[in-house]
N, CA, C and O atoms as CSV, one atom per row, in Angstrom:
chain,resi,resn,atom,element,x,y,z
A,1,MET,N,N,79.551,-71.431,16.651
A,1,MET,CA,C,79.114,-71.855,17.964
A,1,MET,C,C,80.285,-72.498,18.687
A,1,MET,O,O,81.003,-73.333,18.136
A,2,SER,N,N,80.457,-72.084,19.940
A,2,SER,CA,C,81.576,-72.593,20.719
A,2,SER,C,C,81.360,-72.290,22.194
A,2,SER,O,O,80.505,-71.490,22.575
A,3,TYR,N,N,82.159,-72.954,22.999
A,3,TYR,CA,C,82.224,-72.657,24.421
A,3,TYR,C,C,83.477,-71.837,24.656
A,3,TYR,O,O,84.534,-72.136,24.100
A,4,GLU,N,N,83.364,-70.807,25.476
A,4,GLU,CA,C,84.514,-69.998,25.849
A,4,GLU,C,C,84.759,-70.226,27.339
A,4,GLU,O,O,83.937,-69.865,28.181
A,5,LEU,N,N,85.891,-70.825,27.643
A,5,LEU,CA,C,86.255,-71.179,29.017
A,5,LEU,C,C,87.259,-70.152,29.522
A,5,LEU,O,O,88.271,-69.894,28.871
A,6,LYS,N,N,86.975,-69.563,30.688
A,6,LYS,CA,C,87.899,-68.552,31.190
A,6,LYS,C,C,87.981,-68.562,32.707
A,6,LYS,O,O,87.114,-69.085,33.407
A,7,GLN,N,N,89.071,-67.956,33.183
A,7,GLN,CA,C,89.293,-67.831,34.614
A,7,GLN,C,C,88.857,-66.438,35.050
A,7,GLN,O,O,89.186,-65.446,34.400
A,8,SER,N,N,88.124,-66.367,36.139
A,8,SER,CA,C,87.642,-65.083,36.647
A,8,SER,C,C,88.747,-64.395,37.451
A,8,SER,O,O,89.784,-64.991,37.744
A,9,ALA,N,N,88.510,-63.164,37.793
A,9,ALA,CA,C,89.473,-62.397,38.587
A,9,ALA,C,C,89.720,-63.046,39.944
A,9,ALA,O,O,90.789,-62.874,40.530
A,10,SER,N,N,88.736,-63.792,40.445
A,10,SER,CA,C,88.872,-64.453,41.749
A,10,SER,C,C,89.619,-65.784,41.656
A,10,SER,O,O,89.849,-66.442,42.670
A,11,GLY,N,N,89.999,-66.181,40.426
A,11,GLY,CA,C,90.732,-67.427,40.253
A,11,GLY,C,C,89.856,-68.627,39.957
A,11,GLY,O,O,90.359,-69.727,39.724
A,12,LYS,N,N,88.545,-68.422,39.966
A,12,LYS,CA,C,87.624,-69.513,39.650
A,12,LYS,C,C,87.405,-69.564,38.140
A,12,LYS,O,O,87.811,-68.656,37.414
A,13,PHE,N,N,86.760,-70.629,37.674
A,13,PHE,CA,C,86.566,-70.832,36.239
A,13,PHE,C,C,85.084,-70.802,35.883
A,13,PHE,O,O,84.226,-71.166,36.687
A,14,MET,N,N,84.804,-70.362,34.665
A,14,MET,CA,C,83.426,-70.328,34.154
A,14,MET,C,C,83.476,-70.439,32.643
A,14,MET,O,O,84.542,-70.344,32.035
A,15,PHE,N,N,82.297,-70.644,32.037
A,15,PHE,CA,C,82.238,-70.698,30.579
A,15,PHE,C,C,80.983,-70.013,30.069
A,15,PHE,O,O,79.986,-69.871,30.777
A,16,ASN,N,N,81.071,-69.598,28.821
A,16,ASN,CA,C,79.927,-69.073,28.082
A,16,ASN,C,C,79.724,-69.953,26.865
A,16,ASN,O,O,80.691,-70.384,26.237
A,17,LEU,N,N,78.478,-70.220,26.531
A,17,LEU,CA,C,78.133,-70.836,25.252
A,17,LEU,C,C,77.785,-69.701,24.313
A,17,LEU,O,O,76.925,-68.871,24.609
A,18,LYS,N,N,78.473,-69.674,23.166
A,18,LYS,CA,C,78.239,-68.616,22.192
A,18,LYS,C,C,77.622,-69.192,20.926
A,18,LYS,O,O,77.989,-70.276,20.473
A,19,ALA,N,N,76.680,-68.447,20.367
A,19,ALA,CA,C,76.055,-68.830,19.100
A,19,ALA,C,C,77.019,-68.510,17.959
A,19,ALA,O,O,78.087,-67.937,18.177
A,20,ALA,N,N,76.635,-68.882,16.753
A,20,ALA,CA,C,77.477,-68.660,15.581
A,20,ALA,C,C,77.785,-67.176,15.367
A,20,ALA,O,O,78.821,-66.836,14.795
A,21,ASN,N,N,76.893,-66.291,15.823
A,21,ASN,CA,C,77.117,-64.847,15.694
A,21,ASN,C,C,77.963,-64.286,16.843
A,21,ASN,O,O,78.109,-63.071,16.973
A,22,HIS,N,N,78.519,-65.175,17.675
A,22,HIS,CA,C,79.389,-64.845,18.810
A,22,HIS,C,C,78.649,-64.242,19.999
A,22,HIS,O,O,79.278,-63.783,20.952
A,23,GLN,N,N,77.329,-64.240,19.951
A,23,GLN,CA,C,76.545,-63.732,21.071
A,23,GLN,C,C,76.496,-64.795,22.173
A,23,GLN,O,O,76.288,-65.975,21.890
A,24,VAL,N,N,76.688,-64.374,23.434
A,24,VAL,CA,C,76.600,-65.290,24.570
A,24,VAL,C,C,75.139,-65.673,24.770
A,24,VAL,O,O,74.274,-64.808,24.907
A,25,ILE,N,N,74.870,-66.987,24.786
A,25,ILE,CA,C,73.490,-67.443,24.963
A,25,ILE,C,C,73.289,-68.208,26.271
A,25,ILE,O,O,72.155,-68.474,26.667
A,26,LEU,N,N,74.403,-68.566,26.951
A,26,LEU,CA,C,74.305,-69.256,28.238
A,26,LEU,C,C,75.594,-69.007,29.005
A,26,LEU,O,O,76.683,-69.083,28.437
A,27,THR,N,N,75.474,-68.711,30.294
A,27,THR,CA,C,76.631,-68.460,31.157
A,27,THR,C,C,76.571,-69.419,32.343
A,27,THR,O,O,75.516,-69.622,32.944
A,28,SER,N,N,77.715,-69.997,32.662
A,28,SER,CA,C,77.771,-70.956,33.767
A,28,SER,C,C,77.945,-70.256,35.106
A,28,SER,O,O,78.133,-69.042,35.184
A,29,GLN,N,N,77.877,-71.052,36.138
A,29,GLN,CA,C,78.248,-70.622,37.477
A,29,GLN,C,C,79.778,-70.577,37.544
A,29,GLN,O,O,80.453,-70.909,36.570
A,30,LEU,N,N,80.317,-70.169,38.682
A,30,LEU,CA,C,81.759,-70.220,38.896
A,30,LEU,C,C,82.135,-71.584,39.462
A,30,LEU,O,O,81.454,-72.115,40.340
A,31,TYR,N,N,83.216,-72.138,38.955
A,31,TYR,CA,C,83.720,-73.435,39.395
A,31,TYR,C,C,85.084,-73.254,40.041
A,31,TYR,O,O,85.835,-72.349,39.680
A,32,GLU,N,N,85.402,-74.124,41.003
A,32,GLU,CA,C,86.687,-74.063,41.696
A,32,GLU,C,C,87.861,-74.415,40.789
A,32,GLU,O,O,88.958,-73.885,40.964
A,33,SER,N,N,87.640,-75.305,39.822
A,33,SER,CA,C,88.745,-75.766,38.978
A,33,SER,C,C,88.338,-75.759,37.505
A,33,SER,O,O,87.155,-75.760,37.164
A,34,LYS,N,N,89.348,-75.751,36.654
A,34,LYS,CA,C,89.111,-75.795,35.210
A,34,LYS,C,C,88.429,-77.115,34.842
A,34,LYS,O,O,87.540,-77.139,33.992
A,35,GLY,N,N,88.843,-78.206,35.478
A,35,GLY,CA,C,88.234,-79.512,35.212
A,35,GLY,C,C,86.750,-79.533,35.542
A,35,GLY,O,O,85.956,-80.134,34.818
A,36,SER,N,N,86.376,-78.878,36.632
A,36,SER,CA,C,84.953,-78.810,36.998
A,36,SER,C,C,84.164,-78.008,35.974
A,36,SER,O,O,83.034,-78.364,35.641
A,37,ALA,N,N,84.756,-76.925,35.472
A,37,ALA,CA,C,84.091,-76.134,34.429
A,37,ALA,C,C,83.948,-76.961,33.151
A,37,ALA,O,O,82.926,-76.874,32.470
A,38,GLN,N,N,84.954,-77.754,32.824
A,38,GLN,CA,C,84.868,-78.625,31.651
A,38,GLN,C,C,83.773,-79.669,31.834
A,38,GLN,O,O,83.089,-80.019,30.872
A,39,ASN,N,N,83.599,-80.170,33.053
A,39,ASN,CA,C,82.493,-81.085,33.345
A,39,ASN,C,C,81.149,-80.373,33.164
A,39,ASN,O,O,80.177,-80.981,32.717
A,40,GLY,N,N,81.097,-79.086,33.513
A,40,GLY,CA,C,79.886,-78.294,33.306
A,40,GLY,C,C,79.549,-78.183,31.826
A,40,GLY,O,O,78.381,-78.263,31.444
A,41,ILE,N,N,80.567,-77.997,30.995
A,41,ILE,CA,C,80.349,-77.953,29.543
A,41,ILE,C,C,79.783,-79.287,29.068
A,41,ILE,O,O,78.852,-79.316,28.264
A,42,SER,N,N,80.341,-80.387,29.562
A,42,SER,CA,C,79.824,-81.715,29.193
A,42,SER,C,C,78.362,-81.863,29.589
A,42,SER,O,O,77.575,-82.481,28.873
A,43,SER,N,N,78.008,-81.293,30.731
A,43,SER,CA,C,76.623,-81.364,31.200
A,43,SER,C,C,75.696,-80.554,30.291
A,43,SER,O,O,74.576,-80.984,30.019
A,44,VAL,N,N,76.146,-79.390,29.818
A,44,VAL,CA,C,75.342,-78.608,28.873
A,44,VAL,C,C,75.168,-79.392,27.577
A,44,VAL,O,O,74.074,-79.435,27.015
A,45,GLN,N,N,76.251,-80.013,27.103
A,45,GLN,CA,C,76.169,-80.809,25.878
A,45,GLN,C,C,75.156,-81.944,26.037
A,45,GLN,O,O,74.447,-82.285,25.090
A,46,LYS,N,N,75.090,-82.522,27.226
A,46,LYS,CA,C,74.196,-83.656,27.484
A,46,LYS,C,C,72.742,-83.214,27.698
A,46,LYS,O,O,71.821,-83.864,27.205
A,47,HIS,N,N,72.535,-82.124,28.423
A,47,HIS,CA,C,71.183,-81.726,28.837
A,47,HIS,C,C,70.562,-80.605,28.010
A,47,HIS,O,O,69.362,-80.353,28.114
A,48,GLY,N,N,71.365,-79.931,27.191
A,48,GLY,CA,C,70.898,-78.719,26.521
A,48,GLY,C,C,69.967,-78.911,25.352
A,48,GLY,O,O,69.445,-77.931,24.821
A,49,SER,N,N,69.739,-80.139,24.931
A,49,SER,CA,C,68.867,-80.347,23.773
A,49,SER,C,C,67.451,-80.771,24.153
A,49,SER,O,O,66.621,-81.007,23.276
A,50,ASP,N,N,67.170,-80.868,25.440
A,50,ASP,CA,C,65.879,-81.369,25.907
A,50,ASP,C,C,65.064,-80.262,26.582
A,50,ASP,O,O,65.504,-79.669,27.567
A,51,ASP,N,N,63.879,-79.995,26.044
A,51,ASP,CA,C,63.000,-78.941,26.578
A,51,ASP,C,C,62.776,-79.054,28.079
A,51,ASP,O,O,62.689,-78.036,28.766
A,52,LYS,N,N,62.682,-80.256,28.592
A,52,LYS,CA,C,62.336,-80.431,30.013
A,52,LYS,C,C,63.413,-79.909,30.953
A,52,LYS,O,O,63.162,-79.739,32.146
A,53,ASN,N,N,64.613,-79.651,30.432
A,53,ASN,CA,C,65.707,-79.170,31.270
A,53,ASN,C,C,65.779,-77.646,31.348
A,53,ASN,O,O,66.648,-77.097,32.024
A,54,PHE,N,N,64.868,-76.969,30.658
A,54,PHE,CA,C,64.852,-75.504,30.671
A,54,PHE,C,C,63.745,-75.001,31.578
A,54,PHE,O,O,62.639,-75.541,31.590
A,55,GLU,N,N,64.055,-73.969,32.333
A,55,GLU,CA,C,63.093,-73.359,33.234
A,55,GLU,C,C,63.012,-71.875,32.897
A,55,GLU,O,O,63.968,-71.130,33.113
A,56,LEU,N,N,61.876,-71.453,32.370
A,56,LEU,CA,C,61.638,-70.051,32.038
A,56,LEU,C,C,61.244,-69.327,33.316
A,56,LEU,O,O,60.331,-69.756,34.023
A,57,LYS,N,N,61.938,-68.220,33.614
A,57,LYS,CA,C,61.702,-67.501,34.866
A,57,LYS,C,C,61.530,-66.018,34.575
A,57,LYS,O,O,61.781,-65.563,33.459
A,58,THR,N,N,61.104,-65.274,35.575
A,58,THR,CA,C,60.978,-63.827,35.457
A,58,THR,C,C,61.729,-63.191,36.617
A,58,THR,O,O,61.498,-63.532,37.777
A,59,ALA,N,N,62.628,-62.267,36.300
A,59,ALA,CA,C,63.402,-61.560,37.321
A,59,ALA,C,C,62.506,-60.563,38.047
A,59,ALA,O,O,61.408,-60.249,37.587
A,60,THR,N,N,62.984,-60.072,39.178
A,60,THR,CA,C,62.205,-59.090,39.934
A,60,THR,C,C,61.967,-57.827,39.111
A,60,THR,O,O,61.017,-57.086,39.367
A,61,SER,N,N,62.827,-57.581,38.120
A,61,SER,CA,C,62.653,-56.420,37.239
A,61,SER,C,C,61.547,-56.652,36.213
A,61,SER,O,O,61.175,-55.737,35.478
A,62,GLY,N,N,61.018,-57.889,36.163
A,62,GLY,CA,C,59.978,-58.219,35.193
A,62,GLY,C,C,60.522,-58.803,33.902
A,62,GLY,O,O,59.750,-59.198,33.028
A,63,GLN,N,N,61.845,-58.862,33.768
A,63,GLN,CA,C,62.437,-59.375,32.543
A,63,GLN,C,C,62.527,-60.904,32.587
A,63,GLN,O,O,62.934,-61.476,33.599
A,64,PRO,N,N,62.146,-61.561,31.488
A,64,PRO,CA,C,62.246,-63.016,31.431
A,64,PRO,C,C,63.691,-63.470,31.174
A,64,PRO,O,O,64.476,-62.774,30.530
A,65,TYR,N,N,64.012,-64.649,31.694
A,65,TYR,CA,C,65.291,-65.310,31.450
A,65,TYR,C,C,65.053,-66.798,31.636
A,65,TYR,O,O,63.947,-67.211,31.984
A,66,PHE,N,N,66.078,-67.606,31.408
A,66,PHE,CA,C,65.906,-69.032,31.633
A,66,PHE,C,C,67.139,-69.648,32.273
A,66,PHE,O,O,68.251,-69.131,32.166
A,67,ASN,N,N,66.904,-70.762,32.937
A,67,ASN,CA,C,67.961,-71.593,33.485
A,67,ASN,C,C,67.963,-72.919,32.741
A,67,ASN,O,O,66.914,-73.414,32.330
A,68,LEU,N,N,69.147,-73.486,32.573
A,68,LEU,CA,C,69.288,-74.850,32.076
A,68,LEU,C,C,69.690,-75.693,33.273
A,68,LEU,O,O,70.654,-75.379,33.971
A,69,LYS,N,N,68.940,-76.770,33.507
A,69,LYS,CA,C,69.190,-77.621,34.667
A,69,LYS,C,C,69.616,-79.020,34.237
A,69,LYS,O,O,69.216,-79.519,33.185
A,70,ALA,N,N,70.432,-79.633,35.074
A,70,ALA,CA,C,70.812,-81.032,34.887
A,70,ALA,C,C,69.662,-81.904,35.379
A,70,ALA,O,O,68.707,-81.407,35.976
A,71,SER,N,N,69.759,-83.199,35.126
A,71,SER,CA,C,68.683,-84.111,35.534
A,71,SER,C,C,68.505,-84.155,37.049
A,71,SER,O,O,67.439,-84.542,37.528
A,72,ASN,N,N,69.535,-83.763,37.818
A,72,ASN,CA,C,69.412,-83.729,39.282
A,72,ASN,C,C,68.816,-82.412,39.783
A,72,ASN,O,O,68.692,-82.209,40.991
A,73,GLY,N,N,68.446,-81.515,38.862
A,73,GLY,CA,C,67.821,-80.249,39.228
A,73,GLY,C,C,68.794,-79.100,39.441
A,73,GLY,O,O,68.368,-77.964,39.646
A,74,GLN,N,N,70.096,-79.375,39.395
A,74,GLN,CA,C,71.093,-78.322,39.600
A,74,GLN,C,C,71.182,-77.429,38.364
A,74,GLN,O,O,71.188,-77.925,37.237
A,75,VAL,N,N,71.252,-76.114,38.574
A,75,VAL,CA,C,71.373,-75.169,37.465
A,75,VAL,C,C,72.783,-75.279,36.877
A,75,VAL,O,O,73.777,-75.155,37.592
A,76,ILE,N,N,72.853,-75.513,35.562
A,76,ILE,CA,C,74.129,-75.614,34.849
A,76,ILE,C,C,74.503,-74.256,34.267
A,76,ILE,O,O,75.671,-73.867,34.266
A,77,GLY,N,N,73.498,-73.543,33.774
A,77,GLY,CA,C,73.747,-72.253,33.148
A,77,GLY,C,C,72.517,-71.377,33.169
A,77,GLY,O,O,71.397,-71.842,33.381
A,78,LYS,N,N,72.752,-70.093,32.942
A,78,LYS,CA,C,71.694,-69.089,33.002
A,78,LYS,C,C,71.816,-68.191,31.776
A,78,LYS,O,O,72.912,-67.940,31.276
A,79,SER,N,N,70.692,-67.724,31.312
A,79,SER,CA,C,70.679,-66.819,30.154
A,79,SER,C,C,70.835,-65.375,30.602
A,79,SER,O,O,70.865,-65.066,31.793
A,80,GLU,N,N,70.933,-64.506,29.607
A,80,GLU,CA,C,70.853,-63.073,29.852
A,80,GLU,C,C,69.396,-62.710,30.148
A,80,GLU,O,O,68.512,-63.562,30.058
A,81,MET,N,N,69.150,-61.472,30.494
A,81,MET,CA,C,67.785,-60.977,30.651
A,81,MET,C,C,67.263,-60.577,29.272
A,81,MET,O,O,67.980,-59.970,28.477
A,82,TYR,N,N,66.022,-60.922,29.005
A,82,TYR,CA,C,65.408,-60.624,27.709
A,82,TYR,C,C,64.314,-59.581,27.866
A,82,TYR,O,O,63.832,-59.323,28.969
A,83,ASN,N,N,63.930,-58.983,26.738
A,83,ASN,CA,C,62.871,-57.966,26.740
A,83,ASN,C,C,61.481,-58.573,26.667
A,83,ASN,O,O,60.496,-57.912,26.998
A,84,SER,N,N,61.390,-59.846,26.229
A,84,SER,CA,C,60.082,-60.486,26.113
A,84,SER,C,C,60.224,-61.990,26.321
A,84,SER,O,O,61.312,-62.549,26.183
A,85,GLU,N,N,59.124,-62.626,26.650
A,85,GLU,CA,C,59.122,-64.079,26.806
A,85,GLU,C,C,59.447,-64.764,25.484
A,85,GLU,O,O,60.128,-65.789,25.460
A,86,ALA,N,N,58.956,-64.193,24.385
A,86,ALA,CA,C,59.244,-64.765,23.064
A,86,ALA,C,C,60.745,-64.744,22.784
A,86,ALA,O,O,61.284,-65.701,22.228
A,87,ALA,N,N,61.422,-63.664,23.162
A,87,ALA,CA,C,62.873,-63.569,22.954
A,87,ALA,C,C,63.598,-64.604,23.819
A,87,ALA,O,O,64.572,-65.210,23.373
A,88,ALA,N,N,63.130,-64.809,25.051
A,88,ALA,CA,C,63.734,-65.815,25.928
A,88,ALA,C,C,63.548,-67.215,25.335
A,88,ALA,O,O,64.458,-68.042,25.388
A,89,LYS,N,N,62.381,-67.469,24.779
A,89,LYS,CA,C,62.134,-68.774,24.146
A,89,LYS,C,C,63.033,-68.961,22.925
A,89,LYS,O,O,63.490,-70.073,22.658
A,90,ASN,N,N,63.286,-67.897,22.190
A,90,ASN,CA,C,64.242,-67.975,21.079
A,90,ASN,C,C,65.639,-68.305,21.597
A,90,ASN,O,O,66.388,-69.044,20.957
A,91,GLY,N,N,65.984,-67.752,22.757
A,91,GLY,CA,C,67.262,-68.055,23.386
A,91,GLY,C,C,67.379,-69.525,23.737
A,91,GLY,O,O,68.434,-70.131,23.550
A,92,ILE,N,N,66.301,-70.098,24.246
A,92,ILE,CA,C,66.276,-71.538,24.557
A,92,ILE,C,C,66.518,-72.345,23.290
A,92,ILE,O,O,67.304,-73.292,23.287
A,93,GLU,N,N,65.838,-71.965,22.214
A,93,GLU,CA,C,66.018,-72.678,20.943
A,93,GLU,C,C,67.461,-72.577,20.456
A,93,GLU,O,O,67.996,-73.530,19.891
A,94,SER,N,N,68.083,-71.437,20.673
A,94,SER,CA,C,69.472,-71.251,20.270
A,94,SER,C,C,70.405,-72.154,21.079
A,94,SER,O,O,71.333,-72.745,20.526
A,95,VAL,N,N,70.159,-72.261,22.396
A,95,VAL,CA,C,70.966,-73.171,23.223
A,95,VAL,C,C,70.775,-74.606,22.740
A,95,VAL,O,O,71.744,-75.354,22.614
A,96,LYS,N,N,69.521,-74.993,22.469
A,96,LYS,CA,C,69.256,-76.356,21.999
A,96,LYS,C,C,70.006,-76.644,20.701
A,96,LYS,O,O,70.509,-77.749,20.498
A,97,LYS,N,N,70.079,-75.644,19.827
A,97,LYS,CA,C,70.735,-75.817,18.535
A,97,LYS,C,C,72.263,-75.833,18.656
A,97,LYS,O,O,72.936,-76.536,17.902
A,98,ASN,N,N,72.807,-75.068,19.595
A,98,ASN,CA,C,74.261,-74.871,19.680
A,98,ASN,C,C,74.966,-75.664,20.777
A,98,ASN,O,O,76.196,-75.697,20.808
A,99,CYS,N,N,74.221,-76.303,21.675
A,99,CYS,CA,C,74.839,-76.941,22.841
A,99,CYS,C,C,75.733,-78.123,22.492
A,99,CYS,O,O,76.615,-78.475,23.275
A,100,SER,N,N,75.528,-78.734,21.350
A,100,SER,CA,C,76.308,-79.929,20.988
A,100,SER,C,C,77.711,-79.582,20.490
A,100,SER,O,O,78.502,-80.483,20.212
A,101,SER,N,N,78.032,-78.304,20.375
A,101,SER,CA,C,79.350,-77.886,19.904
A,101,SER,C,C,80.443,-78.554,20.728
A,101,SER,O,O,80.329,-78.681,21.947
A,102,THR,N,N,81.494,-78.976,20.053
A,102,THR,CA,C,82.646,-79.554,20.748
A,102,THR,C,C,83.837,-78.595,20.726
A,102,THR,O,O,84.937,-78.949,21.153
A,103,VAL,N,N,83.606,-77.372,20.221
A,103,VAL,CA,C,84.668,-76.370,20.166
A,103,VAL,C,C,84.729,-75.654,21.519
A,103,VAL,O,O,83.774,-74.995,21.931
A,104,ILE,N,N,85.866,-75.796,22.197
A,104,ILE,CA,C,86.077,-75.145,23.483
A,104,ILE,C,C,87.319,-74.260,23.359
A,104,ILE,O,O,88.421,-74.746,23.105
A,105,LYS,N,N,87.122,-72.962,23.541
A,105,LYS,CA,C,88.219,-72.003,23.416
A,105,LYS,C,C,88.586,-71.474,24.791
A,105,LYS,O,O,87.713,-71.085,25.567
A,106,ASP,N,N,89.877,-71.460,25.091
A,106,ASP,CA,C,90.344,-70.828,26.320
A,106,ASP,C,C,90.447,-69.334,26.069
A,106,ASP,O,O,91.065,-68.894,25.100
A,107,ALA,N,N,89.829,-68.557,26.960
A,107,ALA,CA,C,89.863,-67.094,26.793
A,107,ALA,C,C,90.946,-66.480,27.662
A,107,ALA,O,O,91.126,-65.263,27.657
């Protein structure tokens, strides 16, 4: 389990939280600076273990996904699209289990 911090083609920064199997379980928004993205990782570490910070949603395609929100309601990260609500809930459990990782890799 680790965070992968990288710069996008547009020059902005983002991160992925990866589970032990290297699967991406949460993706951040784009940040203007590397420091802001690192603050986003800190926010996931702080908020990712509490059920109340997760919002289960359904895309227009009908596929379930979830958002992780900070205490101020701002979305910190978003999941992939899942095939079932049960799979999305498993994804939430994976974020809760892996969010405390302090391993941050520059990609």
